A tleap script that builds the chain and sets N, CA, C and O, in Angstrom:
source leaprc.protein.ff14SB
mol = sequence {
  NMET LYS LYS THR THR ILE GLN TYR ARG VAL
  PRO TYR ALA ASP THR ASP GLN MET GLY VAL
  VAL TYR TYR ALA ASN TYR LEU VAL LEU PHE
  GLU ARG MET ARG ASN GLU LEU LEU ARG GLN
  ASP GLY LEU PRO TYR TYR GLU ILE GLU LYS
  GLN GLY VAL MET LEU PRO VAL ILE GLU ALA
  VAL CYS ARG TYR ARG ASN PRO ALA ARG TYR
  ASP ASP MET LEU ASP ILE SER GLY TRP VAL
  ASP GLU ILE LYS GLY VAL LYS LEU LYS ILE
  CYS CYS GLU VAL ARG ARG ASN GLY GLU LEU
  LEU ALA GLU GLY HIE THR VAL HIE ALA CYS
  VAL ASN ILE GLN SER ARG ARG PRO VAL ARG
  PRO PRO GLU THR LEU THR ALA LEU LEU VAL
  PRO GLU ASP GLY ASN THR ALA ASN ASN CSER
}
set mol.1.N position { 55.630 63.217 17.841 }
set mol.1.CA position { 55.996 64.147 18.875 }
set mol.1.C position { 54.975 64.094 20.005 }
set mol.1.O position { 53.837 63.666 19.813 }
set mol.2.N position { 55.390 64.526 21.160 }
set mol.2.CA position { 54.471 64.610 22.283 }
set mol.2.C position { 53.454 65.702 21.977 }
set mol.2.O position { 53.820 66.831 21.650 }
set mol.3.N position { 52.185 65.357 22.085 }
set mol.3.CA position { 51.118 66.288 21.760 }
set mol.3.C position { 50.264 66.501 23.000 }
set mol.3.O position { 49.948 65.552 23.718 }
set mol.4.N position { 49.899 67.737 23.243 }
set mol.4.CA position { 49.049 68.084 24.373 }
set mol.4.C position { 47.790 68.745 23.841 }
set mol.4.O position { 47.843 69.524 22.889 }
set mol.5.N position { 46.656 68.432 24.457 }
set mol.5.CA position { 45.397 69.052 24.074 }
set mol.5.C position { 44.719 69.604 25.322 }
set mol.5.O position { 44.622 68.928 26.346 }
set mol.6.N position { 44.255 70.839 25.217 }
set mol.6.CA position { 43.471 71.455 26.283 }
set mol.6.C position { 42.123 71.865 25.710 }
set mol.6.O position { 41.960 71.985 24.496 }
set mol.7.N position { 41.167 72.076 26.592 }
set mol.7.CA position { 39.861 72.564 26.156 }
set mol.7.C position { 39.685 74.001 26.641 }
set mol.7.O position { 40.215 74.396 27.679 }
set mol.8.N position { 38.933 74.760 25.869 }
set mol.8.CA position { 38.689 76.165 26.187 }
set mol.8.C position { 37.309 76.536 25.658 }
set mol.8.O position { 37.020 76.369 24.473 }
set mol.9.N position { 36.460 77.045 26.555 }
set mol.9.CA position { 35.135 77.511 26.135 }
set mol.9.C position { 35.239 78.998 25.820 }
set mol.9.O position { 35.728 79.778 26.637 }
set mol.10.N position { 34.782 79.385 24.643 }
set mol.10.CA position { 34.906 80.773 24.179 }
set mol.10.C position { 33.980 81.686 24.986 }
set mol.10.O position { 32.763 81.505 24.971 }
set mol.11.N position { 34.555 82.668 25.691 }
set mol.11.CA position { 33.723 83.645 26.380 }
set mol.11.C position { 33.285 84.750 25.413 }
set mol.11.O position { 33.902 84.954 24.368 }
set mol.12.N position { 32.244 85.435 25.767 }
set mol.12.CA position { 31.733 86.522 24.922 }
set mol.12.C position { 32.823 87.565 24.656 }
set mol.12.O position { 32.885 88.140 23.570 }
set mol.13.N position { 33.674 87.803 25.643 }
set mol.13.CA position { 34.736 88.810 25.519 }
set mol.13.C position { 35.727 88.507 24.400 }
set mol.13.O position { 36.414 89.415 23.933 }
set mol.14.N position { 35.817 87.249 23.958 }
set mol.14.CA position { 36.754 86.869 22.892 }
set mol.14.C position { 36.201 87.130 21.492 }
set mol.14.O position { 36.928 86.998 20.506 }
set mol.15.N position { 34.923 87.499 21.395 }
set mol.15.CA position { 34.310 87.652 20.075 }
set mol.15.C position { 34.285 89.113 19.635 }
set mol.15.O position { 34.392 90.031 20.448 }
set mol.16.N position { 34.139 89.298 18.328 }
set mol.16.CA position { 34.086 90.646 17.764 }
set mol.16.C position { 32.643 91.003 17.389 }
set mol.16.O position { 31.717 90.257 17.708 }
set mol.17.N position { 32.458 92.109 16.732 }
set mol.17.CA position { 31.131 92.585 16.370 }
set mol.17.C position { 30.399 91.621 15.429 }
set mol.17.O position { 29.170 91.618 15.360 }
set mol.18.N position { 31.169 90.810 14.712 }
set mol.18.CA position { 30.554 89.841 13.796 }
set mol.18.C position { 30.137 88.557 14.509 }
set mol.18.O position { 29.551 87.664 13.897 }
set mol.19.N position { 30.441 88.466 15.808 }
set mol.19.CA position { 30.039 87.300 16.579 }
set mol.19.C position { 30.994 86.125 16.493 }
set mol.19.O position { 30.649 85.016 16.901 }
set mol.20.N position { 32.184 86.351 15.972 }
set mol.20.CA position { 33.183 85.287 15.871 }
set mol.20.C position { 34.400 85.670 16.714 }
set mol.20.O position { 34.591 86.835 17.061 }
set mol.21.N position { 35.214 84.670 17.033 }
set mol.21.CA position { 36.423 84.941 17.810 }
set mol.21.C position { 37.317 85.891 17.021 }
set mol.21.O position { 37.647 85.638 15.863 }
set mol.22.N position { 37.698 86.975 17.662 }
set mol.22.CA position { 38.561 87.988 17.061 }
set mol.22.C position { 39.883 87.337 16.655 }
set mol.22.O position { 40.460 86.562 17.418 }
set mol.23.N position { 40.354 87.653 15.464 }
set mol.23.CA position { 41.499 86.950 14.877 }
set mol.23.C position { 42.738 86.919 15.765 }
set mol.23.O position { 43.418 85.895 15.823 }
set mol.24.N position { 43.048 88.006 16.455 }
set mol.24.CA position { 44.254 88.062 17.290 }
set mol.24.C position { 44.153 87.143 18.509 }
set mol.24.O position { 45.172 86.752 19.079 }
set mol.25.N position { 42.937 86.802 18.904 }
set mol.25.CA position { 42.768 85.938 20.072 }
set mol.25.C position { 43.256 84.517 19.817 }
set mol.25.O position { 43.503 83.773 20.766 }
set mol.26.N position { 43.399 84.128 18.559 }
set mol.26.CA position { 43.939 82.799 18.280 }
set mol.26.C position { 45.391 82.698 18.746 }
set mol.26.O position { 45.831 81.633 19.177 }
set mol.27.N position { 46.126 83.790 18.663 }
set mol.27.CA position { 47.503 83.769 19.170 }
set mol.27.C position { 47.518 83.641 20.692 }
set mol.27.O position { 48.442 83.057 21.259 }
set mol.28.N position { 46.500 84.184 21.348 }
set mol.28.CA position { 46.361 84.004 22.798 }
set mol.28.C position { 46.082 82.528 23.095 }
set mol.28.O position { 46.608 81.982 24.065 }
set mol.29.N position { 45.262 81.884 22.273 }
set mol.29.CA position { 45.002 80.453 22.445 }
set mol.29.C position { 46.285 79.645 22.247 }
set mol.29.O position { 46.536 78.677 22.964 }
set mol.30.N position { 47.092 80.053 21.266 }
set mol.30.CA position { 48.389 79.388 21.057 }
set mol.30.C position { 49.248 79.518 22.318 }
set mol.30.O position { 49.920 78.567 22.718 }
set mol.31.N position { 49.224 80.695 22.937 }
set mol.31.CA position { 50.005 80.933 24.164 }
set mol.31.C position { 49.512 80.038 25.297 }
set mol.31.O position { 50.315 79.451 26.023 }
set mol.32.N position { 48.203 79.933 25.449 }
set mol.32.CA position { 47.647 79.050 26.484 }
set mol.32.C position { 48.140 77.619 26.272 }
set mol.32.O position { 48.551 76.943 27.216 }
set mol.33.N position { 48.092 77.171 25.021 }
set mol.33.CA position { 48.545 75.823 24.700 }
set mol.33.C position { 50.024 75.652 25.009 }
set mol.33.O position { 50.431 74.655 25.606 }
set mol.34.N position { 50.821 76.622 24.604 }
set mol.34.CA position { 52.267 76.543 24.807 }
set mol.34.C position { 52.602 76.404 26.290 }
set mol.34.O position { 53.450 75.594 26.665 }
set mol.35.N position { 51.940 77.188 27.127 }
set mol.35.CA position { 52.182 77.106 28.564 }
set mol.35.C position { 51.801 75.738 29.114 }
set mol.35.O position { 52.530 75.168 29.925 }
set mol.36.N position { 50.668 75.214 28.679 }
set mol.36.CA position { 50.226 73.911 29.173 }
set mol.36.C position { 51.106 72.786 28.643 }
set mol.36.O position { 51.383 71.826 29.361 }
set mol.37.N position { 51.545 72.897 27.396 }
set mol.37.CA position { 52.450 71.908 26.814 }
set mol.37.C position { 53.725 71.801 27.657 }
set mol.37.O position { 54.159 70.700 27.996 }
set mol.38.N position { 54.308 72.929 27.985 }
set mol.38.CA position { 55.527 72.931 28.797 }
set mol.38.C position { 55.242 72.409 30.203 }
set mol.38.O position { 56.014 71.620 30.748 }
set mol.39.N position { 54.136 72.850 30.781 }
set mol.39.CA position { 53.776 72.435 32.138 }
set mol.39.C position { 53.562 70.924 32.212 }
set mol.39.O position { 54.043 70.281 33.145 }
set mol.40.N position { 52.855 70.354 31.253 }
set mol.40.CA position { 52.571 68.923 31.286 }
set mol.40.C position { 53.827 68.077 31.120 }
set mol.40.O position { 53.853 66.909 31.508 }
set mol.41.N position { 54.856 68.666 30.550 }
set mol.41.CA position { 56.131 67.953 30.453 }
set mol.41.C position { 57.050 68.291 31.622 }
set mol.41.O position { 58.252 68.031 31.572 }
set mol.42.N position { 56.475 68.876 32.681 }
set mol.42.CA position { 57.246 69.176 33.882 }
set mol.42.C position { 58.180 70.361 33.736 }
set mol.42.O position { 59.161 70.478 34.470 }
set mol.43.N position { 57.878 71.244 32.786 }
set mol.43.CA position { 58.765 72.371 32.525 }
set mol.43.C position { 57.974 73.676 32.394 }
set mol.43.O position { 57.972 74.288 31.326 }
set mol.44.N position { 57.303 74.107 33.469 }
set mol.44.CA position { 56.600 75.391 33.368 }
set mol.44.C position { 57.601 76.499 33.031 }
set mol.44.O position { 58.793 76.396 33.322 }
set mol.45.N position { 57.091 77.538 32.422 }
set mol.45.CA position { 57.959 78.604 31.912 }
set mol.45.C position { 58.927 79.137 32.965 }
set mol.45.O position { 60.080 79.434 32.656 }
set mol.46.N position { 58.454 79.260 34.222 }
set mol.46.CA position { 59.354 79.790 35.256 }
set mol.46.C position { 60.562 78.887 35.493 }
set mol.46.O position { 61.611 79.364 35.926 }
set mol.47.N position { 60.425 77.573 35.211 }
set mol.47.CA position { 61.570 76.668 35.343 }
set mol.47.C position { 62.600 76.936 34.243 }
set mol.47.O position { 63.805 76.844 34.479 }
set mol.48.N position { 62.126 77.265 33.058 }
set mol.48.CA position { 63.038 77.613 31.970 }
set mol.48.C position { 63.797 78.885 32.335 }
set mol.48.O position { 65.004 78.985 32.118 }
set mol.49.N position { 63.073 79.855 32.894 }
set mol.49.CA position { 63.714 81.103 33.316 }
set mol.49.C position { 64.741 80.863 34.424 }
set mol.49.O position { 65.774 81.532 34.464 }
set mol.50.N position { 64.468 79.919 35.318 }
set mol.50.CA position { 65.438 79.582 36.376 }
set mol.50.C position { 66.743 79.064 35.770 }
set mol.50.O position { 67.810 79.189 36.371 }
set mol.51.N position { 66.646 78.480 34.573 }
set mol.51.CA position { 67.837 77.980 33.880 }
set mol.51.C position { 68.545 79.100 33.109 }
set mol.51.O position { 69.519 78.854 32.397 }
set mol.52.N position { 68.040 80.339 33.261 }
set mol.52.CA position { 68.677 81.489 32.635 }
set mol.52.C position { 68.277 81.724 31.189 }
set mol.52.O position { 68.970 82.435 30.462 }
set mol.53.N position { 67.160 81.131 30.761 }
set mol.53.CA position { 66.736 81.223 29.366 }
set mol.53.C position { 65.326 81.785 29.283 }
set mol.53.O position { 64.462 81.442 30.090 }
set mol.54.N position { 65.099 82.655 28.295 }
set mol.54.CA position { 63.749 83.089 27.968 }
set mol.54.C position { 63.482 82.748 26.512 }
set mol.54.O position { 64.404 82.502 25.735 }
set mol.55.N position { 62.197 82.738 26.155 }
set mol.55.CA position { 61.791 82.269 24.827 }
set mol.55.C position { 60.935 83.307 24.111 }
set mol.55.O position { 59.731 83.099 23.964 }
set mol.56.N position { 61.513 84.410 23.663 }
set mol.56.CA position { 60.698 85.386 22.950 }
set mol.56.C position { 60.202 84.830 21.610 }
set mol.56.O position { 60.898 84.074 20.932 }
set mol.57.N position { 58.990 85.226 21.257 }
set mol.57.CA position { 58.424 84.836 19.966 }
set mol.57.C position { 59.100 85.668 18.879 }
set mol.57.O position { 59.149 86.895 18.972 }
set mol.58.N position { 59.623 84.997 17.844 }
set mol.58.CA position { 60.240 85.722 16.730 }
set mol.58.C position { 59.451 85.549 15.436 }
set mol.58.O position { 59.739 86.189 14.424 }
set mol.59.N position { 58.446 84.667 15.488 }
set mol.59.CA position { 57.573 84.468 14.321 }
set mol.59.C position { 56.264 83.871 14.815 }
set mol.59.O position { 56.260 83.002 15.687 }
set mol.60.N position { 55.151 84.338 14.255 }
set mol.60.CA position { 53.838 83.768 14.577 }
set mol.60.C position { 53.044 83.656 13.282 }
set mol.60.O position { 52.943 84.616 12.518 }
set mol.61.N position { 52.484 82.479 13.046 }
set mol.61.CA position { 51.698 82.217 11.844 }
set mol.61.C position { 50.386 81.590 12.275 }
set mol.61.O position { 50.366 80.678 13.102 }
set mol.62.N position { 49.290 82.078 11.713 }
set mol.62.CA position { 47.984 81.483 11.965 }
set mol.62.C position { 47.198 81.471 10.659 }
set mol.62.O position { 47.050 82.497 9.996 }
set mol.63.N position { 46.700 80.296 10.307 }
set mol.63.CA position { 45.838 80.143 9.134 }
set mol.63.C position { 44.430 79.862 9.647 }
set mol.63.O position { 44.194 78.902 10.380 }
set mol.64.N position { 43.516 80.715 9.248 }
set mol.64.CA position { 42.134 80.620 9.714 }
set mol.64.C position { 41.324 79.811 8.709 }
set mol.64.O position { 41.314 80.130 7.520 }
set mol.65.N position { 40.648 78.771 9.176 }
set mol.65.CA position { 39.868 77.886 8.307 }
set mol.65.C position { 38.363 78.139 8.464 }
set mol.65.O position { 37.647 78.319 7.478 }
set mol.66.N position { 37.903 78.150 9.706 }
set mol.66.CA position { 36.490 78.339 10.025 }
set mol.66.C position { 36.396 79.119 11.336 }
set mol.66.O position { 37.266 78.976 12.194 }
set mol.67.N position { 35.364 79.936 11.507 }
set mol.67.CA position { 35.286 80.757 12.706 }
set mol.67.C position { 34.784 79.991 13.933 }
set mol.67.O position { 33.950 79.092 13.826 }
set mol.68.N position { 35.304 80.364 15.079 }
set mol.68.CA position { 34.762 79.921 16.363 }
set mol.68.C position { 33.843 81.025 16.857 }
set mol.68.O position { 34.020 82.196 16.521 }
set mol.69.N position { 32.863 80.639 17.657 }
set mol.69.CA position { 31.867 81.598 18.147 }
set mol.69.C position { 31.719 81.476 19.656 }
set mol.69.O position { 32.229 80.548 20.283 }
set mol.70.N position { 31.007 82.439 20.211 }
set mol.70.CA position { 30.718 82.446 21.637 }
set mol.70.C position { 30.176 81.084 22.091 }
set mol.70.O position { 29.320 80.493 21.433 }
set mol.71.N position { 30.685 80.607 23.211 }
set mol.71.CA position { 30.267 79.389 23.901 }
set mol.71.C position { 30.719 78.101 23.217 }
set mol.71.O position { 30.400 77.015 23.700 }
set mol.72.N position { 31.458 78.192 22.099 }
set mol.72.CA position { 32.015 76.983 21.498 }
set mol.72.C position { 33.033 76.369 22.458 }
set mol.72.O position { 33.788 77.083 23.118 }
set mol.73.N position { 33.044 75.046 22.525 }
set mol.73.CA position { 34.080 74.343 23.275 }
set mol.73.C position { 35.166 73.967 22.275 }
set mol.73.O position { 34.927 73.205 21.338 }
set mol.74.N position { 36.353 74.509 22.484 }
set mol.74.CA position { 37.463 74.287 21.561 }
set mol.74.C position { 38.452 73.290 22.128 }
set mol.74.O position { 38.701 73.263 23.333 }
set mol.75.N position { 39.009 72.478 21.263 }
set mol.75.CA position { 40.140 71.623 21.595 }
set mol.75.C position { 41.358 72.254 20.950 }
set mol.75.O position { 41.409 72.432 19.733 }
set mol.76.N position { 42.336 72.590 21.772 }
set mol.76.CA position { 43.540 73.254 21.284 }
set mol.76.C position { 44.699 72.289 21.515 }
set mol.76.O position { 45.011 71.944 22.654 }
set mol.77.N position { 45.330 71.858 20.433 }
set mol.77.CA position { 46.426 70.896 20.508 }
set mol.77.C position { 47.727 71.556 20.103 }
set mol.77.O position { 47.756 72.427 19.234 }
set mol.78.N position { 48.803 71.129 20.745 }
set mol.78.CA position { 50.110 71.682 20.409 }
set mol.78.C position { 51.219 70.675 20.620 }
set mol.78.O position { 51.083 69.722 21.388 }
set mol.79.N position { 52.315 70.902 19.927 }
set mol.79.CA position { 53.479 70.040 20.028 }
set mol.79.C position { 54.712 70.802 19.578 }
set mol.79.O position { 54.626 71.750 18.797 }
set mol.80.N position { 55.864 70.370 20.086 }
set mol.80.CA position { 57.142 70.924 19.634 }
set mol.80.C position { 57.452 70.239 18.317 }
set mol.80.O position { 57.616 69.020 18.268 }
set mol.81.N position { 57.533 71.022 17.250 }
set mol.81.CA position { 57.745 70.463 15.913 }
set mol.81.C position { 59.215 70.280 15.591 }
set mol.81.O position { 59.609 69.266 15.015 }
set mol.82.N position { 60.028 71.263 15.964 }
set mol.82.CA position { 61.457 71.141 15.686 }
set mol.82.C position { 62.257 72.081 16.573 }
set mol.82.O position { 61.763 73.099 17.058 }
set mol.83.N position { 63.495 71.701 16.761 }
set mol.83.CA position { 64.465 72.549 17.437 }
set mol.83.C position { 65.701 72.555 16.555 }
set mol.83.O position { 66.320 71.517 16.321 }
set mol.84.N position { 66.052 73.740 16.071 }
set mol.84.CA position { 67.235 73.883 15.213 }
set mol.84.C position { 68.057 75.045 15.728 }
set mol.84.O position { 67.579 76.176 15.808 }
set mol.85.N position { 69.281 74.758 16.071 }
set mol.85.CA position { 70.142 75.823 16.590 }
set mol.85.C position { 69.539 76.420 17.848 }
set mol.85.O position { 69.324 75.716 18.835 }
set mol.86.N position { 69.266 77.713 17.814 }
set mol.86.CA position { 68.701 78.399 18.980 }
set mol.86.C position { 67.186 78.555 18.880 }
set mol.86.O position { 66.565 79.173 19.745 }
set mol.87.N position { 66.588 77.992 17.820 }
set mol.87.CA position { 65.156 78.192 17.576 }
set mol.87.C position { 64.328 76.963 17.940 }
set mol.87.O position { 64.755 75.819 17.787 }
set mol.88.N position { 63.135 77.251 18.424 }
set mol.88.CA position { 62.168 76.244 18.825 }
set mol.88.C position { 60.855 76.550 18.125 }
set mol.88.O position { 60.350 77.668 18.230 }
set mol.89.N position { 60.291 75.581 17.413 }
set mol.89.CA position { 59.025 75.773 16.696 }
set mol.89.C position { 57.937 74.941 17.368 }
set mol.89.O position { 58.078 73.730 17.541 }
set mol.90.N position { 56.843 75.618 17.746 }
set mol.90.CA position { 55.719 74.951 18.380 }
set mol.90.C position { 54.492 75.114 17.486 }
set mol.90.O position { 54.095 76.232 17.158 }
set mol.91.N position { 53.894 73.984 17.095 }
set mol.91.CA position { 52.707 73.993 16.237 }
set mol.91.C position { 51.447 73.899 17.084 }
set mol.91.O position { 51.458 73.393 18.206 }
set mol.92.N position { 50.360 74.404 16.507 }
set mol.92.CA position { 49.101 74.435 17.234 }
set mol.92.C position { 47.933 74.259 16.272 }
set mol.92.O position { 47.970 74.736 15.138 }
set mol.93.N position { 46.899 73.569 16.737 }
set mol.93.CA position { 45.649 73.425 15.999 }
set mol.93.C position { 44.494 73.744 16.937 }
set mol.93.O position { 44.513 73.382 18.113 }
set mol.94.N position { 43.492 74.424 16.401 }
set mol.94.CA position { 42.279 74.728 17.160 }
set mol.94.C position { 41.126 74.036 16.446 }
set mol.94.O position { 40.902 74.255 15.255 }
set mol.95.N position { 40.396 73.199 17.181 }
set mol.95.CA position { 39.295 72.433 16.597 }
set mol.95.C position { 38.029 72.571 17.441 }
set mol.95.O position { 38.077 72.825 18.645 }
set mol.96.N position { 36.912 72.395 16.771 }
set mol.96.CA position { 35.607 72.320 17.431 }
set mol.96.C position { 34.953 71.043 16.932 }
set mol.96.O position { 34.675 70.909 15.740 }
set mol.97.N position { 34.706 70.107 17.836 }
set mol.97.CA position { 34.115 68.817 17.456 }
set mol.97.C position { 34.864 68.173 16.289 }
set mol.97.O position { 34.247 67.614 15.382 }
set mol.98.N position { 36.176 68.252 16.314 }
set mol.98.CA position { 37.002 67.648 15.279 }
set mol.98.C position { 37.238 68.508 14.054 }
set mol.98.O position { 38.150 68.228 13.276 }
set mol.99.N position { 36.440 69.547 13.862 }
set mol.99.CA position { 36.585 70.424 12.695 }
set mol.99.C position { 37.738 71.406 12.923 }
set mol.99.O position { 37.774 72.103 13.937 }
set mol.100.N position { 38.671 71.456 11.980 }
set mol.100.CA position { 39.804 72.366 12.085 }
set mol.100.C position { 39.341 73.803 11.865 }
set mol.100.O position { 38.792 74.133 10.814 }
set mol.101.N position { 39.567 74.656 12.867 }
set mol.101.CA position { 39.196 76.068 12.781 }
set mol.101.C position { 40.398 76.942 12.458 }
set mol.101.O position { 40.297 77.892 11.682 }
set mol.102.N position { 41.530 76.616 13.057 }
set mol.102.CA position { 42.749 77.405 12.828 }
set mol.102.C position { 43.954 76.518 13.108 }
set mol.102.O position { 43.896 75.588 13.913 }
set mol.103.N position { 45.044 76.833 12.422 }
set mol.103.CA position { 46.294 76.114 12.647 }
set mol.103.C position { 47.446 77.073 12.416 }
set mol.103.O position { 47.330 78.046 11.670 }
set mol.104.N position { 48.540 76.786 13.058 }
set mol.104.CA position { 49.694 77.650 12.873 }
set mol.104.C position { 50.835 77.233 13.767 }
set mol.104.O position { 50.892 76.108 14.265 }
set mol.105.N position { 51.741 78.171 13.956 }
set mol.105.CA position { 52.902 77.895 14.795 }
set mol.105.C position { 53.512 79.195 15.304 }
set mol.105.O position { 53.247 80.282 14.791 }
set mol.106.N position { 54.326 79.040 16.317 }
set mol.106.CA position { 55.169 80.136 16.778 }
set mol.106.C position { 56.605 79.628 16.794 }
set mol.106.O position { 56.865 78.461 17.090 }
set mol.107.N position { 57.520 80.513 16.474 }
set mol.107.CA position { 58.947 80.196 16.551 }
set mol.107.C position { 59.528 81.077 17.650 }
set mol.107.O position { 59.265 82.277 17.718 }
set mol.108.N position { 60.323 80.448 18.502 }
set mol.108.CA position { 60.917 81.137 19.645 }
set mol.108.C position { 62.430 81.039 19.556 }
set mol.108.O position { 62.971 80.024 19.117 }
set mol.109.N position { 63.099 82.084 19.967 }
set mol.109.CA position { 64.554 82.052 20.093 }
set mol.109.C position { 64.882 81.784 21.547 }
set mol.109.O position { 64.252 82.351 22.440 }
set mol.110.N position { 65.845 80.941 21.793 }
set mol.110.CA position { 66.347 80.741 23.153 }
set mol.110.C position { 67.357 81.855 23.414 }
set mol.110.O position { 68.356 81.984 22.705 }
set mol.111.N position { 67.084 82.646 24.429 }
set mol.111.CA position { 67.895 83.828 24.711 }
set mol.111.C position { 68.318 83.802 26.175 }
set mol.111.O position { 67.507 83.516 27.056 }
set mol.112.N position { 69.588 84.101 26.428 }
set mol.112.CA position { 70.098 84.210 27.788 }
set mol.112.C position { 69.452 85.420 28.463 }
set mol.112.O position { 69.442 86.517 27.904 }
set mol.113.N position { 68.921 85.218 29.651 }
set mol.113.CA position { 68.225 86.299 30.361 }
set mol.113.C position { 69.167 87.457 30.662 }
set mol.113.O position { 68.777 88.614 30.510 }
set mol.114.N position { 70.388 87.177 31.080 }
set mol.114.CA position { 71.333 88.220 31.461 }
set mol.114.C position { 71.859 89.010 30.258 }
set mol.114.O position { 71.782 90.238 30.225 }
set mol.115.N position { 72.389 88.290 29.283 }
set mol.115.CA position { 73.064 88.951 28.160 }
set mol.115.C position { 72.108 89.324 27.017 }
set mol.115.O position { 72.443 90.147 26.165 }
set mol.116.N position { 70.926 88.718 27.007 }
set mol.116.CA position { 69.953 88.906 25.911 }
set mol.116.C position { 70.508 88.415 24.574 }
set mol.116.O position { 70.093 88.879 23.512 }
set mol.117.N position { 71.436 87.487 24.637 }
set mol.117.CA position { 72.048 86.909 23.440 }
set mol.117.C position { 71.475 85.510 23.199 }
set mol.117.O position { 71.125 84.815 24.153 }
set mol.118.N position { 71.377 85.091 21.931 }
set mol.118.CA position { 70.895 83.739 21.626 }
set mol.118.C position { 71.799 82.670 22.236 }
set mol.118.O position { 73.022 82.806 22.260 }
set mol.119.N position { 71.170 81.608 22.724 }
set mol.119.CA position { 71.898 80.468 23.295 }
set mol.119.C position { 71.221 79.184 22.832 }
set mol.119.O position { 70.049 79.184 22.455 }
set mol.120.N position { 71.971 78.103 22.866 }
set mol.120.CA position { 71.385 76.805 22.552 }
set mol.120.C position { 70.359 76.454 23.623 }
set mol.120.O position { 70.532 76.814 24.788 }
set mol.121.N position { 69.299 75.758 23.242 }
set mol.121.CA position { 68.283 75.401 24.233 }
set mol.121.C position { 68.828 74.422 25.269 }
set mol.121.O position { 69.637 73.553 24.944 }
set mol.122.N position { 68.390 74.563 26.495 }
set mol.122.CA position { 68.817 73.596 27.517 }
set mol.122.C position { 68.264 72.205 27.189 }
set mol.122.O position { 67.274 72.078 26.469 }
set mol.123.N position { 68.910 71.173 27.719 }
set mol.123.CA position { 68.485 69.796 27.445 }
set mol.123.C position { 67.045 69.546 27.857 }
set mol.123.O position { 66.363 68.715 27.258 }
set mol.124.N position { 66.577 70.258 28.879 }
set mol.124.CA position { 65.192 70.071 29.306 }
set mol.124.C position { 64.219 70.446 28.197 }
set mol.124.O position { 63.136 69.868 28.112 }
set mol.125.N position { 64.582 71.401 27.346 }
set mol.125.CA position { 63.737 71.770 26.208 }
set mol.125.C position { 63.898 70.791 25.056 }
set mol.125.O position { 62.904 70.383 24.456 }
set mol.126.N position { 65.108 70.412 24.740 }
set mol.126.CA position { 65.309 69.490 23.614 }
set mol.126.C position { 64.667 68.142 23.890 }
set mol.126.O position { 64.312 67.426 22.953 }
set mol.127.N position { 64.512 67.781 25.161 }
set mol.127.CA position { 63.856 66.518 25.508 }
set mol.127.C position { 62.391 66.517 25.095 }
set mol.127.O position { 61.807 65.446 24.933 }
set mol.128.N position { 61.782 67.682 24.920 }
set mol.128.CA position { 60.384 67.762 24.508 }
set mol.128.C position { 60.186 67.262 23.091 }
set mol.128.O position { 59.062 66.948 22.699 }
set mol.129.N position { 61.250 67.183 22.320 }
set mol.129.CA position { 61.152 66.772 20.925 }
set mol.129.C position { 61.200 65.256 20.761 }
set mol.129.O position { 60.944 64.740 19.673 }
set mol.130.N position { 61.522 64.551 21.822 }
set mol.130.CA position { 61.612 63.096 21.734 }
set mol.130.C position { 60.206 62.514 21.647 }
set mol.130.O position { 59.379 62.755 22.526 }
set mol.131.N position { 59.932 61.747 20.592 }
set mol.131.CA position { 58.619 61.123 20.465 }
set mol.131.C position { 58.343 60.159 21.615 }
set mol.131.O position { 59.263 59.728 22.311 }
set mol.132.N position { 57.089 59.832 21.804 }
set mol.132.CA position { 56.709 58.956 22.909 }
set mol.132.C position { 57.341 57.573 22.783 }
set mol.132.O position { 57.450 56.856 23.778 }
set mol.133.N position { 57.765 57.179 21.556 }
set mol.133.CA position { 58.397 55.871 21.404 }
set mol.133.C position { 59.890 55.915 21.744 }
set mol.133.O position { 60.567 54.887 21.733 }
set mol.134.N position { 60.407 57.141 22.053 }
set mol.134.CA position { 61.786 57.261 22.493 }
set mol.134.C position { 62.797 57.561 21.408 }
set mol.134.O position { 63.952 57.843 21.726 }
set mol.135.N position { 62.417 57.514 20.137 }
set mol.135.CA position { 63.345 57.805 19.049 }
set mol.135.C position { 63.490 59.307 18.879 }
set mol.135.O position { 62.498 60.032 18.946 }
set mol.136.N position { 64.696 59.783 18.662 }
set mol.136.CA position { 64.915 61.198 18.462 }
set mol.136.C position { 64.808 61.543 16.989 }
set mol.136.O position { 65.105 60.728 16.115 }
set mol.137.N position { 64.373 62.779 16.733 }
set mol.137.CA position { 64.250 63.254 15.343 }
set mol.137.C position { 64.190 64.766 15.356 }
set mol.137.O position { 63.782 65.365 16.351 }
set mol.138.N position { 64.588 65.383 14.272 }
set mol.138.CA position { 64.445 66.830 14.056 }
set mol.138.C position { 65.191 67.707 15.037 }
set mol.138.O position { 64.959 68.916 15.022 }
set mol.139.N position { 66.056 67.206 15.877 }
set mol.139.CA position { 66.747 68.112 16.790 }
set mol.139.C position { 68.215 68.198 16.457 }
set mol.139.O position { 69.043 67.436 16.955 }
set mol.140.N position { 68.508 69.149 15.598 }
set mol.140.CA position { 69.902 69.346 15.201 }
set mol.140.C position { 70.396 70.658 15.712 }
set mol.140.O position { 71.552 71.014 15.483 }
savepdb mol mol.pdb
quit
């Protein structure tokens, strides 16, 4: 699958009293990755909305392996893992110098902006699932 990686330096504001990145902030990192993943494929979120579709999160999973701390430089990678029916699954990994700190995914429903009803994803979204070699997989 097409994979995107961004870097993020942990600010002091992201840490808790124990000096580690507060657990809920990992979902914010997933959001940053998701936006950049879509943008790098020429599909910033506002373009999806122009097509009459929004992508509310219906599931979020994060497995914490090792803590990140203030001033760590993180590599956050993400990719579209699958598209089934009206659902889109985006996976994410957070690493520091190659060490896996957290991993997880978010599942989004494709919803019509006007009716708020589930709809099939537009072709611009399903195209994100095509591997770089051009073969299609996992998009049913």
